[in-house]
C-alpha positions as CSV (number, residue, x, y, z in Angstrom):
1,M,0.0,0.0,0.0
2,T,2.8,2.4,-1.0
3,K,1.6,6.0,-1.6
4,K,2.9,8.0,-4.6
5,R,2.9,11.6,-5.5
6,L,-0.5,12.6,-6.8
7,S,-1.4,14.3,-10.1
8,P,-2.3,18.0,-10.0
9,L,-5.8,18.5,-8.5
10,W,-8.8,20.1,-10.1
11,S,-10.5,22.9,-8.3
12,K,-12.6,21.2,-5.6
13,S,-15.6,23.5,-5.8
14,L,-15.7,23.5,-9.6
15,S,-15.4,19.7,-9.9
16,K,-18.1,19.1,-7.3
17,S,-20.5,21.6,-9.0
18,L,-19.9,20.2,-12.5
19,S,-20.3,16.6,-11.2
20,R,-23.6,17.3,-9.3
21,S,-25.2,19.2,-12.1
22,F,-24.1,16.7,-14.8
23,F,-25.3,13.7,-12.9
24,G,-28.5,15.5,-11.9
25,A,-29.3,16.0,-15.6
26,L,-28.5,12.4,-16.4
27,T,-30.7,11.2,-13.6
28,A,-33.7,13.3,-14.8
29,I,-33.3,11.9,-18.3
30,G,-32.8,8.3,-17.1
31,R,-35.9,8.4,-14.9
32,A,-38.0,9.7,-17.7
33,Q,-36.7,6.9,-20.0
34,S,-36.5,4.0,-17.6
35,S,-40.3,3.4,-17.2
36,T,-40.7,3.1,-21.0
37,V,-37.7,0.9,-21.3
38,R,-38.9,-1.4,-18.6
39,Q,-42.4,-1.7,-20.2
40,S,-40.8,-2.5,-23.5
41,A,-38.5,-5.1,-21.9
42,K,-41.5,-6.8,-20.2
43,A,-43.4,-6.9,-23.5
44,V,-40.4,-8.6,-25.2
45,R,-40.1,-11.1,-22.4
46,R,-43.8,-12.0,-22.8
47,A,-43.4,-12.4,-26.6
48,T,-40.2,-14.5,-26.4
49,G,-41.3,-16.6,-23.4
50,G,-38.8,-15.5,-20.8
51,R,-35.7,-13.5,-20.1
52,T,-33.3,-16.2,-21.3
53,A,-34.7,-15.7,-24.8
54,L,-33.5,-12.1,-24.7
55,A,-29.9,-13.0,-24.5
56,P,-28.4,-12.5,-28.0
57,R,-25.6,-14.5,-29.5
58,G,-22.1,-13.2,-29.4
59,K,-19.7,-12.0,-26.8
60,G,-20.4,-8.3,-26.9
61,E,-17.9,-5.5,-27.3
62,W,-14.9,-5.1,-25.0
63,L,-14.2,-1.3,-25.1
64,S,-11.3,0.7,-23.7
65,G,-11.5,4.3,-22.3
66,M,-10.0,6.7,-19.8
67,A,-11.4,9.4,-17.5
68,M,-9.9,12.3,-15.7
69,G,-10.7,13.4,-12.1
70,P,-9.2,14.9,-9.0
71,A,-6.8,11.9,-8.6
72,G,-5.6,12.1,-12.3
73,V,-6.4,9.8,-15.2
74,R,-7.7,6.3,-14.8
75,R,-8.2,3.8,-17.6
76,Y,-11.2,1.5,-17.8
77,Q,-12.7,-1.4,-19.8
78,L,-16.4,-1.7,-20.6
79,L,-18.4,-4.8,-21.6
80,K,-21.3,-3.8,-23.9
81,P,-23.7,-6.6,-24.7
82,P,-24.5,-7.3,-28.3
83,G,-27.8,-6.7,-30.0
84,M,-28.6,-3.3,-28.4
85,L,-32.1,-2.1,-29.5
86,P,-32.8,1.5,-30.6
87,G,-33.5,3.6,-27.6
88,E,-32.6,0.8,-25.2
89,R,-30.9,1.7,-21.9
90,L,-29.3,-0.9,-19.7
91,P,-28.2,-1.2,-16.1
92,L,-24.6,-0.5,-15.3
93,L,-22.5,-2.6,-12.9
94,V,-19.2,-1.1,-11.8
95,M,-16.6,-3.7,-10.9
96,L,-13.6,-2.7,-8.8
97,H,-10.6,-5.1,-8.8
98,G,-8.5,-6.0,-5.8
99,C,-4.7,-5.5,-5.2
100,G,-2.5,-7.2,-7.8
101,Q,-5.3,-7.2,-10.4
102,D,-6.3,-5.1,-13.3
103,A,-9.5,-4.7,-15.3
104,Q,-8.7,-7.6,-17.6
105,S,-7.7,-10.1,-14.9
106,F,-10.7,-9.2,-12.7
107,A,-13.1,-9.7,-15.6
108,L,-11.5,-13.1,-16.3
109,S,-11.5,-14.3,-12.7
110,T,-15.1,-13.3,-12.0
111,R,-16.5,-14.2,-15.4
112,M,-18.9,-11.3,-15.0
113,N,-18.8,-10.5,-18.7
114,R,-20.6,-13.8,-19.4
115,L,-23.4,-12.7,-17.1
116,A,-23.5,-9.2,-18.6
117,V,-24.1,-10.7,-22.1
118,G,-26.7,-13.2,-20.9
119,E,-28.6,-10.8,-18.5
120,R,-28.1,-7.7,-20.6
121,F,-26.3,-5.1,-18.5
122,L,-23.1,-3.0,-19.0
123,A,-20.1,-4.0,-16.9
124,L,-17.5,-1.3,-16.2
125,Y,-14.1,-2.1,-14.9
126,P,-12.1,0.9,-13.8
127,E,-8.3,0.3,-13.4
128,Q,-6.0,1.6,-10.7
129,D,-2.8,3.4,-11.9
130,R,0.3,1.7,-10.6
131,R,1.8,5.2,-10.2
132,A,-0.9,5.9,-7.6
133,N,-0.3,2.5,-5.9
134,L,2.5,0.1,-6.7
135,Q,0.3,-3.0,-5.9
136,G,-2.6,-1.7,-7.9
137,C,-4.7,-1.2,-4.8
138,W,-7.4,1.4,-4.6
139,N,-6.4,3.8,-1.8
140,W,-9.7,3.4,0.1
141,Y,-8.0,3.9,3.4
142,D,-6.1,7.1,2.8
143,T,-8.7,9.6,4.2
144,D,-6.3,11.6,6.3
145,S,-4.6,13.0,3.2
146,R,-8.0,12.9,1.4
147,N,-6.4,10.8,-1.4
148,A,-9.2,8.2,-0.9
149,Y,-11.8,10.9,-1.5
150,R,-10.0,12.1,-4.7
151,E,-9.9,8.6,-6.0
152,A,-13.6,8.1,-5.3
153,A,-14.3,11.4,-7.1
154,T,-12.3,10.2,-10.1
155,L,-14.2,6.9,-10.2
156,A,-17.4,8.9,-10.0
157,A,-16.2,11.0,-13.0
158,A,-15.5,7.8,-14.9
159,I,-19.0,6.6,-14.3
160,D,-20.4,9.9,-15.4
161,Q,-18.4,9.7,-18.6
162,V,-19.6,6.2,-19.4
163,C,-23.2,7.3,-18.7
164,L,-22.7,10.1,-21.3
165,L,-21.0,7.9,-24.0
166,Y,-23.1,4.7,-23.7
167,P,-26.7,3.7,-23.3
168,V,-26.9,3.6,-19.4
169,D,-30.0,3.7,-17.4
170,V,-28.7,6.0,-14.7
171,T,-31.4,5.0,-12.3
172,R,-30.0,1.5,-12.2
173,I,-26.3,1.7,-11.3
174,G,-24.6,-0.7,-8.9
175,V,-21.1,-1.0,-7.6
176,A,-19.2,-4.1,-6.5
177,G,-15.6,-4.9,-5.6
178,L,-13.1,-7.4,-4.2
179,S,-10.8,-6.7,-1.3
180,A,-9.4,-3.1,-1.8
181,G,-12.0,-2.8,-4.5
182,A,-14.8,-3.8,-2.1
183,S,-13.6,-1.1,0.4
184,M,-13.5,1.5,-2.4
185,A,-17.0,0.4,-3.5
186,A,-18.3,1.0,0.0
187,L,-16.6,4.3,0.2
188,L,-18.1,5.3,-3.2
189,A,-21.6,4.3,-1.9
190,S,-21.1,6.4,1.3
191,R,-19.8,9.4,-0.7
192,Y,-22.3,9.3,-3.5
193,P,-25.3,7.3,-2.1
194,T,-27.9,8.6,-4.6
195,R,-25.9,7.4,-7.6
196,F,-26.1,3.7,-6.7
197,R,-29.1,1.4,-6.2
198,A,-26.9,-1.3,-4.6
199,V,-23.4,-2.1,-3.4
200,V,-21.6,-5.4,-2.9
201,M,-18.5,-5.9,-0.8
202,H,-16.5,-9.1,-1.4
203,S,-13.8,-9.6,1.3
204,G,-13.5,-5.9,2.1
205,I,-13.4,-3.4,5.0
206,P,-16.2,-1.0,5.7
207,P,-15.8,2.7,5.5
208,G,-14.8,4.5,8.7
209,T,-12.5,1.7,9.8
210,A,-9.1,3.1,8.5
211,H,-7.7,6.5,7.7
212,S,-4.1,5.7,6.8
213,A,-1.8,2.8,5.7
214,S,-1.0,1.8,9.2
215,S,-4.6,1.8,10.4
216,A,-5.6,-0.1,7.2
217,M,-3.2,-2.9,8.3
218,R,-4.9,-3.0,11.7
219,A,-8.3,-3.1,10.1
220,M,-7.3,-6.0,7.8
221,L,-6.4,-8.0,10.9
222,G,-9.7,-7.1,12.5
223,R,-8.1,-4.9,15.1
224,A,-9.8,-1.6,14.3
225,A,-13.2,-0.3,15.3
226,T,-15.6,1.0,12.6
227,A,-17.0,4.5,13.0
228,A,-19.7,5.7,10.7
229,P,-18.3,8.3,8.2
230,G,-21.0,11.0,8.0
231,A,-24.8,10.7,7.3
232,L,-26.0,7.1,6.6
233,A,-29.7,7.6,6.1
234,H,-29.7,7.1,2.3
235,W,-27.0,4.5,1.7
236,P,-28.0,1.9,-0.9
237,P,-28.7,-1.8,0.1
238,L,-25.6,-3.8,0.8
239,L,-24.5,-7.4,0.1
240,V,-21.4,-8.6,1.9
241,I,-19.6,-11.8,0.8
242,H,-16.8,-12.9,3.0
243,G,-14.9,-16.2,3.5
244,S,-14.7,-17.7,7.0
245,A,-11.0,-18.7,6.3
246,D,-9.9,-15.3,4.9
247,G,-6.4,-14.8,6.2
248,V,-5.8,-11.4,4.5
249,V,-8.9,-9.5,5.5
250,A,-10.4,-10.8,8.8
251,P,-14.0,-12.1,8.5
252,S,-15.0,-9.8,11.3
253,N,-14.9,-7.0,8.8
254,G,-17.7,-8.5,6.8
255,E,-19.8,-8.7,10.0
256,A,-18.9,-5.0,10.8
257,A,-19.9,-3.8,7.4
258,A,-23.4,-5.4,7.5
259,Q,-23.8,-4.2,11.1
260,L,-22.8,-0.6,10.1
261,W,-25.5,-0.5,7.4
262,A,-28.0,-2.1,9.8
263,D,-27.3,0.4,12.7
264,A,-27.6,3.3,10.3
265,A,-31.1,2.3,9.2
266,G,-32.4,0.9,12.4
267,A,-32.5,-2.5,10.9
268,R,-32.9,-5.8,12.8
269,R,-30.9,-8.9,12.3
270,Q,-33.0,-11.8,10.9
271,V,-32.5,-15.5,11.6
272,S,-29.5,-16.9,9.7
273,R,-30.0,-19.6,7.2
274,P,-27.5,-22.2,5.8
275,V,-27.5,-22.7,2.0
276,Q,-25.5,-25.2,0.0
277,R,-25.8,-25.8,-3.7
278,G,-24.5,-29.1,-5.0
279,Q,-20.9,-29.7,-4.0
280,R,-20.0,-26.0,-3.5
281,R,-19.0,-24.6,-0.2
282,L,-21.7,-24.0,2.4
283,M,-22.7,-20.4,2.9
284,T,-24.7,-18.8,5.8
285,L,-27.0,-15.9,4.8
286,T,-28.1,-13.3,7.3
287,D,-30.5,-10.5,6.4
288,F,-30.8,-7.2,8.2
289,K,-34.2,-5.5,7.6
290,H,-36.0,-2.3,8.6
291,Q,-39.6,-3.4,8.8
292,R,-39.9,-5.2,5.4
293,R,-37.1,-3.3,3.6
294,L,-33.9,-5.1,3.1
295,V,-30.9,-3.0,4.3
296,A,-28.1,-5.5,4.2
297,T,-27.3,-9.2,3.6
298,L,-24.2,-10.9,5.0
299,C,-23.1,-14.1,3.2
300,T,-20.4,-16.0,5.1
301,V,-18.8,-18.7,2.9
302,D,-17.5,-21.7,4.9
303,G,-13.7,-22.3,4.3
304,L,-13.3,-19.6,1.7
305,G,-10.0,-17.7,1.8
306,H,-9.2,-14.3,0.2
307,A,-10.6,-15.0,-3.2
308,W,-13.6,-14.4,-5.4
309,S,-16.1,-17.1,-4.6
310,G,-17.0,-19.4,-7.5
311,G,-14.5,-17.6,-9.8
312,A,-12.7,-19.1,-12.8
313,A,-10.4,-22.0,-12.0
314,G,-6.7,-21.3,-12.3
315,Q,-7.0,-17.5,-11.9
316,P,-5.4,-15.6,-9.1
317,Y,-7.6,-14.5,-6.2
318,S,-10.3,-16.9,-7.5
319,D,-11.9,-20.0,-5.8
320,A,-13.8,-22.2,-8.2
321,T,-15.3,-24.4,-5.4
322,G,-17.3,-21.6,-3.7
323,P,-20.8,-20.5,-4.4
324,D,-21.1,-18.3,-7.5
325,A,-20.4,-14.8,-6.2
326,S,-21.0,-13.2,-9.7
327,R,-24.4,-14.7,-9.9
328,M,-25.2,-13.6,-6.3
329,V,-23.9,-10.0,-7.2
330,W,-26.2,-9.7,-10.2
331,S,-29.2,-11.3,-8.5
332,F,-28.9,-8.8,-5.7
333,M,-28.5,-5.9,-8.1
334,A,-31.4,-7.1,-10.2
335,R,-33.7,-7.1,-7.3
336,Q,-32.8,-3.5,-6.4
337,F,-33.1,-2.5,-10.1
338,G,-36.6,-4.0,-10.3
339,V,-35.6,-6.4,-13.1
340,A,-35.4,-9.7,-11.1
């Protein structure tokens, strides 16, 4: 987690003003369009006999881009499903890789692109610059210097750019990540809660747990307390996936993240339930609800280490024997988007 000298910064007030006004305009447009798009999608499903019939043949387009923000320039990759219909707008899932990964390797290990093609959503993979962190980690912990906030703002700028250039339904955007990417996903959700309908943390640390490199190390070991960073009332629903045998990021962090969301919303812990599919690892699911509204779900995977559950075999930071985290991520997102 080595820190490097940052690129020159934008004017803080100008960038915030432009970002808010730009995203506000996109949201207004998206809300106006999303109802019509959903009605059209339902009609097509009825005509074709179900959602699986909607999945077109082909692998989609793997597109490259870059965006500039307060932390400098960041590259990204985007999976655009094939067979886009005129006027169609699709959900966007932002995928944040972990340390030692990049956009390409994260897409390969999670196999999320296959789901994006089959389920018809856009998958965005921002990529950390090695000049900003030698290990390729997102600097989610570096809040004392505000570097973490600058990186979050740069990721928000990348999302804004993709919303402008591609057919995104801006009312249906979710963010997910692994390890450092999970922690940055949670930070993004806490900084820009109205932009996201759902957030997923896989093997990460909740916001408010670390503020520097040294405190991040304590947090990874489960030796740091979590303090809520600012107002929590409008945070999007959270799914936490964490392995019980994670030796890099202590499993207690997963519990802390779910409890943070629950406490903020006055949610109550529900009865845990074990789930096992075939020969895959056993998982224990615990919901946190406020009245009937789901606030957070904690998924603890028995025996899983620091790896993407159910990922591609042979890929780093991937465990093919676990339950399919990618499928869980999309199922959770789809329920929040209203397309499940």
